[in-house]
Phi, psi and omega in degrees: 000132178261134175233127173255127179214151170244144170275116183232125188035052177078359180242137180273116178246136177297139176231152179252168169053057180063027178091005184268347181235110180292150166241182176261005182274122169293137184303313191280329175296309183300320181295319178296313175304316185288331175295317178293335177274002169111007175304135182271343179193161177236129170260104185263122171246118174282116182282347170292320186269334192307131175079352184274337185063021183253006177113160181287168173276081192297316183298314180297319178300310184299321185291318178294319181296320181284332183276339191239159177243028177238157179294142175252129177254127178277137178215150171090100174120002185283133184224336185225164170301316185299330177298321180291314176309305185294329174298328178277312187281316181273311183276000178051031182292152172266345174200162178216152178225164177201168181231290189301327178292337171269319182295332185254010173071019185290326176238109170299128189295322179297319181291320179297304182307319180293320181294319174303311178302322181293339179262012178065034169259128182298125181206146172271133179260000000 
């Protein structure tokens, strides 16, 4: 289940259409509901962080990870290898994704995987 959310006035709210349409759904309440409805994992994209290359929404990731019993995939904000390490260590994500840093060769995939492994984060090489 993919969930896009924005932090507005300190509260994470679910958004639709790539973050352009707000809903009245709280991210954490909605995530818990979709878990109870049978979602097998949550792909959480922080619309505040997406495209910024300033890092993932670590606090929201950690809160999701602590509240749910299904895997959480971090999305939105990757710009450095350390951002991925932090997604796992601080955000407690089960997986992390990015696009432009790989498309434009800003982060070599093998280098990222080696650094994750060096930080005791399980990864296939």
